[in-house]
N, C-alpha and C positions, 0 to 999 in steps of 0.2 A: 454811739460807735465811734471813739477817736483811734486815730490811727498813729502808731509810734513809729520811729525809723526801723526798729525791729520788725514790724507788721509790713512795711515797705519792702525790706529785704526778704522778707520771707515771701511775699507775693511775687517778687522779683525772681527768687530761685524757685518756686514751685510753677509759677507762670510767666516764664521770661518773655513770651510773645503777647502776653497780655497786661503786662505791667510797663508802663512807660518810664518809670522813675524810681529811685531808690529811696527819694524823700519828696515831701510836698513841695510845690513851686513856691518861691519867695513872693512877697509882696511885690516887689520891684519887677519880677519877670510878669507877675498877672497885671499889673498896670501897665507895662510896656506893650503887652501881648493886646490887651483890650482897648488900649488907646489907638495902636496901629491899625486895628480893625475898623476904626470909627463906626462904632456900634449905633451911634444915635441915628445915622442914617439907613440902617438896615431894616428891611422888612421881613426877612426870614433868615434866621440863624440857626445853625446846627452845630454842636460841639461834639467832637468825636474824641472818646477817651477822657472823660472827666476825672477819672481817678476819684480821688474824695471831695471834689467839688469846689477847689480854691479858685478856679478859673470860672466856674459855673457862677459862683457868688459874685464875681465881679461883673461877669455877663448880665446877670439880671439886674444890678444896679445901673447899667449903661444903656440897654435897650429901652425902646418906647413901650409903653404899654399895648400898643398896637402890633408889636413886632411877634411875628411867630417864631418859638424857640422850643428846641428839646435837645436833648443829648443822648448819645449812645455809648454805651460801656459794655464791654463784653465780658469783664471780670464780676461776677456777681457780688462779690465783697464791696467792691469798689461802688458799684451800681447801688446798693444798700446805703454804703455810707455818704454818697453824694445826695441820696433821696432824703437823708436824714438831716444833712447840713442844709439843704435848699429844698424844704418840703413844697415850695410853689413852683419849682422846675419840674418839667416832664422828663423822666429819665427811663429809657428803655435799656434793658438788659439784652444786647443784642449786637452784631457787628455792624460796624460802618458801611460794610459791604450793602447791607439792606436799607441805606439812607432813603434810597427811592420809595419804597414801600411806604416808609414812614410819612415822608412829605406828602404822597398822595392821601394817607390816612388823615392829615392836617388840612387837606383841601388845597395843596398847592403842588405845582409840578416841578419846581426849581427854587434855589435859594440864592442870596446874594452875598453870604458869608459863611465859611465853615472855620471853625476854630479846632485846631487839632492838637492833642498831646500824645498822639500815637508813636510807639516806639519804632520808627522807620528803620533805625539801624540793626534791628534784631529781626526784621521781616526778610524772606526770602525774596527773589526777584519777581516771583510769579504773583505773591500777594501783594507786592509794592505796585505792580503792574495794574493788578485788579482793582485796588483801592484808589489808584490816580484814574483810572478809567471812570470809577464810580464818580469820583469828585468832579472830573471833567463834564460827565454827563449831566449831572445835577445843579451845577453852578451857572446861573445867568450870566450872559455876556457882560462882562465887565466886573462880575463877581470874584470874590476874593478867598484864597484858601491861606489861612495864617497857621503854622505849624512850628511847634517847638524843635529845636535842635540843641544838642548837648555838644560842648566845644570838643570834650575829650574823644567823642565817638566820631568825630571827622576823619580819625585814622583808618576805621574800619572800611573794608572793601564794600559793604553793604551800605554804609552811609554814603560812601562816594557814588555808588550806583544810584542811590535815590538822589541825590544832588544833581547827578546828569540827566536823571529821567526828568526830574522836576524842571529844568532849565529847557529840555527839549519839548516837553508838553505845553508849558505856559509862555506867551509872549514876553511876560513881563514877570521878572523875579528880582526882589531885592532882598536885602538882609539887614537886620536892626544891628544896634551895637551889641557887644556880650555883657551879659548881668553876671559880673563877678560875685556878686553877693548872693547868687543862686547855688544850691547844691545839689548836682554839680553846675558849674557855670554853664549858662545856656544864651542862645539867641532866637530869634524868630525869621523864618523865611516867609516871605509875603508875596505870594504868587496871584497874578491877575490875569483871568480869562480874556 
């Protein structure tokens, strides 16, 4: 199952709160995000919103064989695409809000890294708050949330609200440089508990 730009646009139109992008992330953005995550040191990693698995593929190459890893994708078409692209990955067709349940099913109570491509700028404040509460609850002290943000979306009130909530929730938040060769241009927030 391959996804074209048309497929991404269709999913964005049909499921705007379940589709984080209008195109797959570029190699440059995938490398930046996974390098920033320092995955070689992680014991438990969760991916929120893998889409078609472009980040998943990089994560699998960079984590240790001892690392517990799974992905949560709410859009069933994208969950199936990620499983097809990365058959060795555990991918649940479920909401990121249920991450704690899946952690417990893997025999752990917390994680040290969450990689997210969730479409924060299209979420209402209630959903943003619920997801950030879930993330805070399941991250180990010192754990990191790395999430993609699109440069053009920074003008939207919901993106500004998310940024403020992120900075008020986490004691340390940094931003990477903008990847201009991504469509649309994007950067990564790195928030540490």
